[in-house]
GUTORVO-102001 format. One record per residue (C-alpha): residue in three letters; x, y, z. Coordinates in steps of 0.5 Angstrom, whole numbers, plus 2048, in hexadecimal, padded with zeros to 3 digits. Layout:
! GUTORVO-102001
ALAXYZ/...
! end
This chain:
! GUTORVO-102001
MET7D68227E6/ILE7D381D7EC/ILE7D88187ED/LYS7D58127F0/PRO7D980B7F1/LYS7DA8077EB/VAL7DC8007ED/ARG7DE7FA7E8/GLY7E07F47EC/PHE7E67F67F0/ILE7E77FD7EE/CYS7E48037EE/THR7E58077E7/ASN7E480E7EA/ALA7E58127F0/HIS7E38187F4/PRO7E881E7F5/GLN7E58217FB/GLY7E481A7FE/CYS7EB8187FD/ALA7ED81F800/ALA7E981D806/ASN7EC817807/VAL7F381A807/GLN7F181F80C/GLU7EF819810/GLN7F5816810/ILE7F981C811/ALA7F581E817/PHE7F681681A/THR7FD817819/LYS7FD81E81D/ALA7F981B823/LYS7FE816824/GLY80481B825/PRO80B81C822/LEU80F816821/VAL815815825/ASP81B815820/ALA81781681A/PRO81A816813/LYS81B81D810/LYS81C81C809/VAL818816806/LEU8178137FF/VAL81080F7FE/LEU81080A7F8/GLY8088097F7/CYS80680F7FB/SER7FF8107F9/THR7FA80B7FC/GLY7FA806801/PHE800805806/GLY805809801/LEU80080F802/ALA80080E80A/SER80780D80A/ARG808814807/ILE80381780C/THR806814812/ALA80D817810/ALA80B81E80E/PHE80581F814/GLY80881A819/GLY80F81C818/GLY810823814/ALA81381F80E/ASP814822807/THR81281D803/LEU81381B7FB/GLY80E8167F8/VAL80D8127F2/CYS80780F7EF/PHE80380E7E9/GLU7FC8117E9/LYS7F88137E3/PRO7F681B7E4/PRO7EE81D7E3/THR7EB8207DC/GLU7E58247DB/ASP7E181E7DB/LYS7E58197DE/CYS7E78187E6/GLY7EE8177E7/THR7F08117EB/ALA7F08117F3/GLY7F78117F4/TYR7F78187EF/TYR7F281B7F4/ASN7F68197FA/THR7FD81B7F8/SER7FA8227F6/ALA7F68227FD/PHE7FD820801/HIS8018267FD/ASP7FC82B7FF/ALA7FC829806/ALA804829806/LYS804830803/ALA800832809/ALA80482F80E/GLY80A83280B/LEU80D82B809/TYR81182A802/ALA80D8257FE/HIS80F8237F7/THR80C81D7F3/PHE80E81A7EC/ASN8088177E8/GLY80B8117E4/ASP80E80A7E3/ALA8118097EA/PHE8158037E6/SER8188077E1/ASP81F80A7E1/ALA81D8107DF/CYS8198117E5/LYS81E80F7EA/THR8238147E6/GLN81D81A7E7/VAL81C8187EF/ILE8248187F0/ASP82581F7ED/GLU81F8227F1/ILE82281F7F7/LYS8298227F6/LYS8258297F4/SER8208297FA/LEU8228247FF/SER8298227FF/GLN82881B801/VAL822817804/ASP82281380B/LEU81D80F809/VAL81A80B803/ILE814808803/TYR8128027FE/SER80B8027FD/LEU80A8007F5/ALA8047FC7F3/SER8037FA7EC/PRO8017F57E7/ARG8067F67E2/ARG80D7F87E2/THR8127FA7DC/ASP8197F87DD/PRO81D7FF7DD/LYS8237FB7DA/THR8207F77D4/GLY8197FA7D3/GLU8167F37D4/VAL80F7F47D8/PHE80D7EF7DD/MET8067ED7E0/SER8057EA7E7/VAL7FF7E57E8/LEU7FB7E37EF/LYS7FC7DC7EE/PRO7FD7D67F3/ILE8047D27F2/ASN8047CA7F1/GLN7FD7C97F1/VAL7F67CB7F0/TYR7F37D07F5/THR7EB7CF7F7/SER7E87D47FC/LYS7E27D87FE/ASN7E27DE7FA/LEU7DD7E47FB/ASN7DB7E87F5/THR7DB7EF7F8/ASP7D67F27F2/THR7D17EC7F3/LEU7D27EA7FA/LYS7D27E37F7/ILE7D67DE7FB/SER7D97D87F6/GLU7DF7D47F6/VAL7E57D67F2/SER7EA7D27EF/ILE7F17D57EC/GLU7F67D17E8/PRO7FD7D17EB/ALA8027D67E8/THR8077D47E3/ASP80F7D57E4/LEU80F7DB7DF/GLU8097DE7E3/ILE80C7DD7EA/ALA8137E07E7/GLN80F7E67E4/THR80B7E77EA/VAL8127E87EE/LYS8147EC7E9/VAL80E7F17EA/MET80D7F07F1/GLY8147EE7F4/GLY81A7F27F6/GLU81E7F37F0/ASP81B7FA7EF/TRP81C7FC7F6/GLU8237FA7F6/LEU8247FE7EF/TRP8218057F3/ILE8258047F9/ASP82B8027F4/ALA82A8097F0/LEU82980D7F6/GLN82F80B7FA/ALA83380B7F3/ALA8318137F3/GLY8338147FA/VAL82C8167FC/LEU82B811802/SER82D814808/GLN83181180E/ASN82C80C812/CYS82780C80C/LYS82280780D/THR81E804807/VAL8187FF808/ALA8137FB803/TYR80C7F9805/THR8097F2805/TYR8047EE807/LEU8047E7809/GLY7FD7E580D/ASP7FC7DE810/LYS7F97D780E/LEU7F37DA80A/THR7F67DE806/TRP7FD7DA805/PRO7FB7D67FF/ILE7F97DC7FA/TYR7FE7E17FE/GLY8047DF802/LYS8057D97FF/ALA8037DB7F8/THR8067DF7F2/ILE8067E57F7/GLY8097E17FC/LYS80F7E07F8/ALA80F7E77F6/LYS80F7E97FD/GLU8157E47FF/ASP8197E87FA/LEU8187EE7FE/ASP81B7EA804/ARG8217E97FF/ALA8227F07FD/ALA8227F3804/LYS8287EE806/ALA82B7F1800/LEU82A7F8801/ASN82C7F7808/GLU8337F5806/LYS8337FB801/MET831800806/LYS8367FE80B/SER83B804809/LEU83580980B/ASN833805811/GLY82C80480E/SER8277FF80E/ALA8227FC80A/ASN81C7F880C/VAL8167F580A/ALA8107F780E/VAL80A7F280F/LEU8037F580F/LYS7FC7F3810/ALA7F77F280B/VAL7F37F880A/VAL7EF7FA804/THR7F37FD7FE/GLN7F27FD7F7/ALA7F77F77F6/SER7F47F37FC/SER7ED7F37F9/ALA7EF7F07F3/ILE7F27EA7F6/PRO7ED7E47F6/ILE7EA7E27FD/MET7ED7E9800/PRO7E77ED800/LEU7E37E7804/TYR7E97E6809/LEU7E97EE80A/ALA7E27EE80C/ILE7E37E9811/LEU7E97EC814/PHE7E67F2814/LYS7E07F0818/VAL7E57EC81D/MET7EA7F281E/LYS7E57F781F/GLU7E17F3824/GLY7E87F2828/GLY7EA7F9827/THR7F07F8823/HIS7EE7FA81C/GLU7F37FE818/GLY7F3802811/CYS7F980480D/ILE7FA80A811/GLU7FA807818/GLN7FF801816/ILE804806813/GLN80480A819/ARG80580481D/LEU80B802818/PHE80E808819/LYS80E809821/GLU80E801823/CYS8137FF81D/LEU817804819/TYR81980981E/SER818805824/ALA81E803828/ASN81B7FC829/PRO8187FA822/ARG8137F4822/LYS8167F081D/ASP8167E881B/ASN81B7E381A/ALA81C7E6812/ASP81D7ED815/ARG8177EF812/PHE8137F5816/ARG80C7F2818/VAL8067F6819/ASP8017F1817/GLU8027EE81E/LEU7FA7EF820/GLU7F77EC81A/LEU7FC7E681B/SER7FA7E5822/PRO7F87DE824/GLU7F17E1826/VAL7EF7E5820/GLN7F17DF81B/SER7ED7DA81F/LYS7E77DE81F/VAL7E87E0817/GLU7E97D9816/ALA7E37D781A/ILE7DF7DC816/TRP7E17DA80F/PRO7DE7D480E/GLU7D77D6811/VAL7D67DC80C/THR7D17DC807/GLU7CD7E0802/GLU7C87E1807/ASN7CC7E280D/LEU7D17E680A/LEU7CF7ED80D/GLU7CF7EA814/THR7D57E5814/THR7DA7EA811/ASP7DB7F2811/PHE7DA7F2809/LYS7D67F980A/GLY7DD7FC80D/TYR7E17F8808/LYS7DD7FC802/ASP7DD802806/GLU7E4802806/PHE7E58007FF/LEU7E18067FD/ARG7E580B801/LEU7EB8097FD/PHE7E880D7F8/GLY7E58137FC/PHE7DE8107FD/GLY7DA80F803/VAL7DE815807/LYS7DA81980C/GLY7D982080A/ILE7D981F803/ASP7D38217FF/TYR7D381B7FA/ASP7CD81E7F6/ALA7D08257F5/GLU7D38277EE/THR7DA8267EF/SER7E08277EA/SER7E48217E8/LEU7EA8267E7/VAL7EF8287ED/LYS7F582D7EC/THR7FB8297EB/ASN80082B7F0/PHE8058257EF/
! end
């Protein structure tokens, strides 16, 4: 088949296998060019390993530190007449590269929230790795099934206490209009915390520690985004923000539990990037398009792999990690610099449908969005007949 992007709203319903593989190879090449990481972990578990920051973490650990990696994801495989998900193709390409480099790689494709998945992972660690010295928590899901009760919880993207009205960009039509979002109910807030908060991170570390598969000095880190004034009403101080606050609570609890291992748990605050999750959040596509323009002009623009490279080097494995007063690692300092934010805030009210392409880097945003699914990658012939099938290697 000839595979062209099929975009509907904030999602792309297909993916290009060769394009995804090329994306993975580009990230590996970037990581290798940065040179070996000092004091890098050697046995790493990545929960949410197939796209975005999770994939970048696995690549950084493996090709920056020579780590053996175990991953968990939830991805749909391809069929004869239907593409697999981008994360499926990414993971397959990662496995090919790891094998070629002589690195152990194993991936479980299933429900990371389930007890069964935790048991499978623990058994594999005991069998192949003995213990792990870094656990990355990078899961992003709109729903979660409680492993104890079977109850399904759904997250929402809503403000708290008051209606939120703001400028919004329809990325399909390029129409700009005001969007108003009703505030979340108490139940919706609680459900969002259940899905996106720290409970599952705690359950994972509790299970791993009880099974004796966390090494001495083991580290664990969970990823979050806070943003600044423009995004606070729908992000940092909205339902997602409440869930992120719960990550801080979980980090404190885990630090206490991991004292016997001399271990540590931290939340890492990362910058705004184009991911499948961020594209679904109202106002974020427009904010990102403006942010990209400002940061590219200032020479400080970063994607997932650049962010994670700095997280490992400047925070996780640094003698003087950059932290805030809540003990979070901060890798969003370039985005949140007063100079960058003042420029973004100045551009925001000036953007119209007529000047969108001049006042923002919407083209760059759209290009990065499509690259998530393997489209628009140099060297790939998108007019060529391509099989959607990729040999299962994980």
